[in-house]
PyMOL Python script that loads the backbone (N, CA, C, O; Angstrom):
from pymol import cmd

cmd.read_pdbstr("""\
ATOM      1  N   MET A   1      10.032   9.642  -6.416  1.00  0.00           N
ATOM      2  CA  MET A   1       9.273   9.141  -5.013  1.00  0.00           C
ATOM      3  C   MET A   1       9.913   7.836  -4.800  1.00  0.00           C
ATOM      4  O   MET A   1      10.178   7.092  -5.744  1.00  0.00           O
ATOM      5  N   LYS A   2      10.177   7.532  -3.518  1.00  0.00           N
ATOM      6  CA  LYS A   2      10.598   6.284  -3.072  1.00  0.00           C
ATOM      7  C   LYS A   2       9.597   5.207  -3.411  1.00  0.00           C
ATOM      8  O   LYS A   2       8.414   5.538  -3.486  1.00  0.00           O
ATOM      9  N   LYS A   3       9.916   4.059  -3.606  1.00  0.00           N
ATOM     10  CA  LYS A   3       8.989   2.971  -3.924  1.00  0.00           C
ATOM     11  C   LYS A   3       8.948   1.982  -2.683  1.00  0.00           C
ATOM     12  O   LYS A   3      10.008   1.674  -2.138  1.00  0.00           O
ATOM     13  N   ALA A   4       7.668   1.453  -2.206  1.00  0.00           N
ATOM     14  CA  ALA A   4       7.560   0.536  -1.314  1.00  0.00           C
ATOM     15  C   ALA A   4       8.033  -0.708  -1.786  1.00  0.00           C
ATOM     16  O   ALA A   4       7.962  -1.021  -2.975  1.00  0.00           O
ATOM     17  N   GLU A   5       8.512  -1.429  -0.912  1.00  0.00           N
ATOM     18  CA  GLU A   5       9.104  -3.019  -1.268  1.00  0.00           C
ATOM     19  C   GLU A   5       8.069  -4.016  -0.984  1.00  0.00           C
ATOM     20  O   GLU A   5       7.995  -5.027  -1.683  1.00  0.00           O
ATOM     21  N   LYS A   6       7.153  -3.780   0.124  1.00  0.00           N
ATOM     22  CA  LYS A   6       6.101  -4.698   0.266  1.00  0.00           C
ATOM     23  C   LYS A   6       4.814  -4.280   0.332  1.00  0.00           C
ATOM     24  O   LYS A   6       4.676  -3.078   0.561  1.00  0.00           O
ATOM     25  N   CYS A   7       3.681  -5.028   0.175  1.00  0.00           N
ATOM     26  CA  CYS A   7       2.256  -4.645   0.370  1.00  0.00           C
ATOM     27  C   CYS A   7       1.851  -4.221   1.875  1.00  0.00           C
ATOM     28  O   CYS A   7       2.164  -4.969   2.801  1.00  0.00           O
ATOM     29  N   ILE A   8       1.298  -3.266   2.065  1.00  0.00           N
ATOM     30  CA  ILE A   8       1.065  -2.917   3.407  1.00  0.00           C
ATOM     31  C   ILE A   8      -0.029  -3.703   4.151  1.00  0.00           C
ATOM     32  O   ILE A   8      -0.199  -3.745   5.370  1.00  0.00           O
ATOM     33  N   SER A   9      -0.809  -4.379   3.093  1.00  0.00           N
ATOM     34  CA  SER A   9      -1.837  -5.341   3.585  1.00  0.00           C
ATOM     35  C   SER A   9      -1.520  -6.712   3.949  1.00  0.00           C
ATOM     36  O   SER A   9      -2.037  -7.309   4.894  1.00  0.00           O
ATOM     37  N   CYS A  10      -0.568  -7.225   3.087  1.00  0.00           N
ATOM     38  CA  CYS A  10      -0.336  -8.745   3.167  1.00  0.00           C
ATOM     39  C   CYS A  10       1.108  -9.036   3.392  1.00  0.00           C
ATOM     40  O   CYS A  10       1.470 -10.115   3.863  1.00  0.00           O
ATOM     41  N   GLY A  11       2.106  -7.895   2.995  1.00  0.00           N
ATOM     42  CA  GLY A  11       3.382  -8.186   3.184  1.00  0.00           C
ATOM     43  C   GLY A  11       4.174  -8.755   1.973  1.00  0.00           C
ATOM     44  O   GLY A  11       5.391  -8.939   1.988  1.00  0.00           O
ATOM     45  N   LYS A  12       3.428  -8.989   1.022  1.00  0.00           N
ATOM     46  CA  LYS A  12       3.920  -9.573  -0.325  1.00  0.00           C
ATOM     47  C   LYS A  12       4.746  -8.594  -0.933  1.00  0.00           C
ATOM     48  O   LYS A  12       4.389  -7.416  -0.922  1.00  0.00           O
ATOM     49  N   GLY A  13       5.853  -8.959  -1.485  1.00  0.00           N
ATOM     50  CA  GLY A  13       6.686  -8.131  -2.343  1.00  0.00           C
ATOM     51  C   GLY A  13       6.037  -7.645  -3.518  1.00  0.00           C
ATOM     52  O   GLY A  13       5.213  -8.338  -4.115  1.00  0.00           O
ATOM     53  N   LEU A  14       6.378  -6.420  -3.913  1.00  0.00           N
ATOM     54  CA  LEU A  14       5.647  -5.612  -4.931  1.00  0.00           C
ATOM     55  C   LEU A  14       6.192  -5.809  -6.335  1.00  0.00           C
ATOM     56  O   LEU A  14       6.280  -4.837  -7.084  1.00  0.00           O
ATOM     57  N   LEU A  15       6.582  -7.083  -6.746  1.00  0.00           N
ATOM     58  CA  LEU A  15       7.204  -7.392  -8.101  1.00  0.00           C
ATOM     59  C   LEU A  15       6.323  -7.605  -9.195  1.00  0.00           C
ATOM     60  O   LEU A  15       6.663  -7.551 -10.377  1.00  0.00           O
ATOM     61  N   GLU A  16       4.942  -7.901  -8.680  1.00  0.00           N
ATOM     62  CA  GLU A  16       3.911  -8.247  -9.865  1.00  0.00           C
ATOM     63  C   GLU A  16       3.472  -7.054 -10.613  1.00  0.00           C
ATOM     64  O   GLU A  16       3.561  -5.940 -10.096  1.00  0.00           O
ATOM     65  N   ARG A  17       3.014  -7.221 -11.770  1.00  0.00           N
ATOM     66  CA  ARG A  17       2.258  -6.234 -12.589  1.00  0.00           C
ATOM     67  C   ARG A  17       1.033  -5.933 -11.820  1.00  0.00           C
ATOM     68  O   ARG A  17       0.366  -6.802 -11.260  1.00  0.00           O
ATOM     69  N   GLY A  18       0.733  -4.545 -11.813  1.00  0.00           N
ATOM     70  CA  GLY A  18      -0.612  -4.021 -11.061  1.00  0.00           C
ATOM     71  C   GLY A  18      -0.403  -3.676  -9.726  1.00  0.00           C
ATOM     72  O   GLY A  18      -1.278  -3.148  -9.041  1.00  0.00           O
ATOM     73  N   SER A  19       0.951  -4.008  -9.238  1.00  0.00           N
ATOM     74  CA  SER A  19       1.144  -3.272  -7.793  1.00  0.00           C
ATOM     75  C   SER A  19       1.428  -1.892  -7.948  1.00  0.00           C
ATOM     76  O   SER A  19       1.902  -1.434  -8.988  1.00  0.00           O
ATOM     77  N   THR A  20       1.138  -1.180  -6.895  1.00  0.00           N
ATOM     78  CA  THR A  20       1.488   0.308  -6.779  1.00  0.00           C
ATOM     79  C   THR A  20       2.070   0.863  -5.610  1.00  0.00           C
ATOM     80  O   THR A  20       2.086   0.176  -4.588  1.00  0.00           O
ATOM     81  N   THR A  21       2.561   2.036  -5.610  1.00  0.00           N
ATOM     82  CA  THR A  21       3.252   2.723  -4.477  1.00  0.00           C
ATOM     83  C   THR A  21       2.623   4.069  -4.657  1.00  0.00           C
ATOM     84  O   THR A  21       2.577   4.623  -5.755  1.00  0.00           O
ATOM     85  N   PHE A  22       2.093   4.632  -3.450  1.00  0.00           N
ATOM     86  CA  PHE A  22       1.566   5.959  -3.365  1.00  0.00           C
ATOM     87  C   PHE A  22       1.777   6.689  -2.088  1.00  0.00           C
ATOM     88  O   PHE A  22       2.245   6.044  -1.150  1.00  0.00           O
ATOM     89  N   LYS A  23       1.500   7.931  -1.924  1.00  0.00           N
ATOM     90  CA  LYS A  23       1.735   8.600  -0.600  1.00  0.00           C
ATOM     91  C   LYS A  23       0.434   8.501   0.159  1.00  0.00           C
ATOM     92  O   LYS A  23      -0.632   8.548  -0.456  1.00  0.00           O
ATOM     93  N   CYS A  24       0.472   8.382   1.310  1.00  0.00           N
ATOM     94  CA  CYS A  24      -0.810   8.441   2.167  1.00  0.00           C
ATOM     95  C   CYS A  24      -1.385   9.776   1.939  1.00  0.00           C
ATOM     96  O   CYS A  24      -0.658  10.763   1.831  1.00  0.00           O
ATOM     97  N   PRO A  25      -2.564   9.831   1.869  1.00  0.00           N
ATOM     98  CA  PRO A  25      -3.373  11.052   1.562  1.00  0.00           C
ATOM     99  C   PRO A  25      -3.365  12.054   2.811  1.00  0.00           C
ATOM    100  O   PRO A  25      -3.636  13.250   2.710  1.00  0.00           O
ATOM    101  N   ASN A  26      -3.032  11.431   3.957  1.00  0.00           N
ATOM    102  CA  ASN A  26      -3.177  12.167   5.293  1.00  0.00           C
ATOM    103  C   ASN A  26      -1.772  12.788   5.524  1.00  0.00           C
ATOM    104  O   ASN A  26      -1.648  13.996   5.725  1.00  0.00           O
ATOM    105  N   CYS A  27      -0.712  11.929   5.491  1.00  0.00           N
ATOM    106  CA  CYS A  27       0.528  12.241   5.989  1.00  0.00           C
ATOM    107  C   CYS A  27       1.813  11.937   5.072  1.00  0.00           C
ATOM    108  O   CYS A  27       2.978  12.143   5.412  1.00  0.00           O
ATOM    109  N   GLU A  28       1.404  11.438   3.913  1.00  0.00           N
ATOM    110  CA  GLU A  28       2.485  11.306   2.835  1.00  0.00           C
ATOM    111  C   GLU A  28       3.439  10.288   3.052  1.00  0.00           C
ATOM    112  O   GLU A  28       4.480  10.248   2.395  1.00  0.00           O
ATOM    113  N   GLU A  29       3.137   9.391   3.999  1.00  0.00           N
ATOM    114  CA  GLU A  29       3.884   8.117   4.068  1.00  0.00           C
ATOM    115  C   GLU A  29       3.889   7.251   2.901  1.00  0.00           C
ATOM    116  O   GLU A  29       2.853   7.205   2.237  1.00  0.00           O
ATOM    117  N   ILE A  30       4.868   6.573   2.554  1.00  0.00           N
ATOM    118  CA  ILE A  30       4.841   5.622   1.239  1.00  0.00           C
ATOM    119  C   ILE A  30       4.189   4.432   1.697  1.00  0.00           C
ATOM    120  O   ILE A  30       4.517   3.744   2.663  1.00  0.00           O
ATOM    121  N   ILE A  31       3.152   4.244   0.843  1.00  0.00           N
ATOM    122  CA  ILE A  31       2.442   2.885   1.078  1.00  0.00           C
ATOM    123  C   ILE A  31       2.346   2.077  -0.400  1.00  0.00           C
ATOM    124  O   ILE A  31       2.090   2.557  -1.505  1.00  0.00           O
ATOM    125  N   GLY A  32       2.598   0.889  -0.085  1.00  0.00           N
ATOM    126  CA  GLY A  32       2.673  -0.146  -1.174  1.00  0.00           C
ATOM    127  C   GLY A  32       1.501  -1.037  -1.074  1.00  0.00           C
ATOM    128  O   GLY A  32       1.084  -1.506  -0.015  1.00  0.00           O
ATOM    129  N   ARG A  33       0.956  -1.255  -2.334  1.00  0.00           N
ATOM    130  CA  ARG A  33      -0.259  -2.226  -2.364  1.00  0.00           C
ATOM    131  C   ARG A  33      -0.152  -3.209  -3.683  1.00  0.00           C
ATOM    132  O   ARG A  33       0.041  -2.794  -4.826  1.00  0.00           O
ATOM    133  N   CYS A  34      -0.298  -4.465  -3.341  1.00  0.00           N
ATOM    134  CA  CYS A  34      -0.182  -5.624  -4.276  1.00  0.00           C
ATOM    135  C   CYS A  34      -1.385  -5.633  -5.160  1.00  0.00           C
ATOM    136  O   CYS A  34      -2.446  -5.146  -4.770  1.00  0.00           O
ATOM    137  N   ASN A  35      -1.251  -6.166  -6.323  1.00  0.00           N
ATOM    138  CA  ASN A  35      -2.397  -6.202  -7.360  1.00  0.00           C
ATOM    139  C   ASN A  35      -3.582  -6.948  -6.568  1.00  0.00           C
ATOM    140  O   ASN A  35      -4.715  -6.467  -6.530  1.00  0.00           O
ATOM    141  N   ASN A  36      -3.263  -8.079  -5.980  1.00  0.00           N
ATOM    142  CA  ASN A  36      -4.380  -8.777  -5.388  1.00  0.00           C
ATOM    143  C   ASN A  36      -5.095  -8.052  -4.371  1.00  0.00           C
ATOM    144  O   ASN A  36      -6.319  -8.162  -4.308  1.00  0.00           O
ATOM    145  N   CYS A  37      -4.433  -7.293  -3.534  1.00  0.00           N
ATOM    146  CA  CYS A  37      -5.023  -6.628  -2.398  1.00  0.00           C
ATOM    147  C   CYS A  37      -5.790  -5.513  -2.882  1.00  0.00           C
ATOM    148  O   CYS A  37      -6.837  -5.205  -2.312  1.00  0.00           O
ATOM    149  N   ARG A  38      -5.350  -4.853  -3.922  1.00  0.00           N
ATOM    150  CA  ARG A  38      -6.098  -3.718  -4.656  1.00  0.00           C
ATOM    151  C   ARG A  38      -7.419  -4.237  -5.248  1.00  0.00           C
ATOM    152  O   ARG A  38      -8.521  -3.743  -5.009  1.00  0.00           O
ATOM    153  N   GLU A  39      -7.171  -5.332  -6.082  1.00  0.00           N
ATOM    154  CA  GLU A  39      -8.485  -6.104  -6.705  1.00  0.00           C
ATOM    155  C   GLU A  39      -9.453  -6.220  -5.783  1.00  0.00           C
ATOM    156  O   GLU A  39     -10.591  -5.854  -6.075  1.00  0.00           O
ATOM    157  N   GLN A  40      -9.166  -6.745  -4.519  1.00  0.00           N
ATOM    158  CA  GLN A  40     -10.080  -7.188  -3.482  1.00  0.00           C
ATOM    159  C   GLN A  40     -10.498  -6.269  -2.485  1.00  0.00           C
ATOM    160  O   GLN A  40     -11.279  -6.592  -1.590  1.00  0.00           O
ATOM    161  N   SER A  41      -9.947  -4.993  -2.621  1.00  0.00           N
ATOM    162  CA  SER A  41     -10.274  -3.920  -1.701  1.00  0.00           C
ATOM    163  C   SER A  41      -9.858  -4.227  -0.315  1.00  0.00           C
ATOM    164  O   SER A  41     -10.558  -3.859   0.628  1.00  0.00           O
ATOM    165  N   VAL A  42      -8.743  -4.889  -0.139  1.00  0.00           N
ATOM    166  CA  VAL A  42      -8.442  -5.295   1.272  1.00  0.00           C
ATOM    167  C   VAL A  42      -8.050  -3.990   1.959  1.00  0.00           C
ATOM    168  O   VAL A  42      -7.384  -3.165   1.334  1.00  0.00           O
ATOM    169  N   LYS A  43      -8.433  -3.765   3.226  1.00  0.00           N
ATOM    170  CA  LYS A  43      -8.207  -2.473   3.909  1.00  0.00           C
ATOM    171  C   LYS A  43      -6.659  -2.330   4.252  1.00  0.00           C
ATOM    172  O   LYS A  43      -5.925  -3.318   4.241  1.00  0.00           O
ATOM    173  N   TYR A  44      -6.251  -1.205   4.521  1.00  0.00           N
ATOM    174  CA  TYR A  44      -4.763  -1.068   5.024  1.00  0.00           C
ATOM    175  C   TYR A  44      -4.990  -0.015   5.950  1.00  0.00           C
ATOM    176  O   TYR A  44      -5.995   0.689   6.048  1.00  0.00           O
ATOM    177  N   ILE A  45      -3.856   0.017   6.677  1.00  0.00           N
ATOM    178  CA  ILE A  45      -3.772   1.023   7.843  1.00  0.00           C
ATOM    179  C   ILE A  45      -2.257   1.643   7.823  1.00  0.00           C
ATOM    180  O   ILE A  45      -1.221   0.983   7.908  1.00  0.00           O
ATOM    181  N   CYS A  46      -2.369   3.098   7.687  1.00  0.00           N
ATOM    182  CA  CYS A  46      -0.894   3.850   7.556  1.00  0.00           C
ATOM    183  C   CYS A  46      -0.276   3.524   8.819  1.00  0.00           C
ATOM    184  O   CYS A  46      -0.897   3.696   9.867  1.00  0.00           O
ATOM    185  N   ILE A  47       0.943   3.049   8.800  1.00  0.00           N
ATOM    186  CA  ILE A  47       1.890   2.884   9.883  1.00  0.00           C
ATOM    187  C   ILE A  47       2.164   4.175  10.473  1.00  0.00           C
ATOM    188  O   ILE A  47       2.418   4.125  11.677  1.00  0.00           O
ATOM    189  N   LYS A  48       2.177   5.249   9.969  1.00  0.00           N
ATOM    190  CA  LYS A  48       2.456   6.538  10.497  1.00  0.00           C
ATOM    191  C   LYS A  48       1.496   7.238  11.171  1.00  0.00           C
ATOM    192  O   LYS A  48       1.648   7.602  12.337  1.00  0.00           O
ATOM    193  N   CYS A  49       0.224   7.517  10.325  1.00  0.00           N
ATOM    194  CA  CYS A  49      -0.741   8.356  10.929  1.00  0.00           C
ATOM    195  C   CYS A  49      -2.229   7.540  11.322  1.00  0.00           C
ATOM    196  O   CYS A  49      -3.191   8.116  11.831  1.00  0.00           O
ATOM    197  N   GLY A  50      -2.189   6.044  10.960  1.00  0.00           N
ATOM    198  CA  GLY A  50      -3.400   5.099  11.268  1.00  0.00           C
ATOM    199  C   GLY A  50      -4.552   5.351  10.427  1.00  0.00           C
ATOM    200  O   GLY A  50      -5.664   4.875  10.657  1.00  0.00           O
ATOM    201  N   LEU A  51      -4.263   6.126   9.421  1.00  0.00           N
ATOM    202  CA  LEU A  51      -5.296   6.304   8.285  1.00  0.00           C
ATOM    203  C   LEU A  51      -5.802   4.834   7.684  1.00  0.00           C
ATOM    204  O   LEU A  51      -4.957   4.033   7.284  1.00  0.00           O
ATOM    205  N   ILE A  52      -7.184   4.529   7.644  1.00  0.00           N
ATOM    206  CA  ILE A  52      -7.562   3.286   7.226  1.00  0.00           C
ATOM    207  C   ILE A  52      -8.036   3.663   5.900  1.00  0.00           C
ATOM    208  O   ILE A  52      -8.692   4.683   5.694  1.00  0.00           O
ATOM    209  N   GLY A  53      -7.632   2.675   4.845  1.00  0.00           N
ATOM    210  CA  GLY A  53      -8.084   3.077   3.459  1.00  0.00           C
ATOM    211  C   GLY A  53      -8.531   1.540   2.926  1.00  0.00           C
ATOM    212  O   GLY A  53      -8.301   0.425   3.394  1.00  0.00           O
ATOM    213  N   PRO A  54      -9.179   1.929   1.891  1.00  0.00           N
ATOM    214  CA  PRO A  54      -9.854   0.635   0.966  1.00  0.00           C
ATOM    215  C   PRO A  54      -8.759  -0.248   0.326  1.00  0.00           C
ATOM    216  O   PRO A  54      -9.072  -1.216  -0.366  1.00  0.00           O
TER     217      PRO A  54
END
""", "prot")
cmd.dss("prot")
cmd.show_as("cartoon", "prot")
cmd.util.cbc("prot")
cmd.orient("prot")
C-alpha cells in the first residue's frame, strides 16, 4: 500500500512514531494521520469522497 506523506488534518509530515496511513473506508483514498491528531481525535475530511472521520 502507498504511504501518505502528510497528515490530512494538520499537514505535518508523517515521520514521527505513532503516525499512520490507511485507506478511506468509503472510497479507499490513502489517508495519513499524525500521532498528535490521532490522540486528540481531530476530524479529517477525505479529499476524494468527503467522508468525515474522527
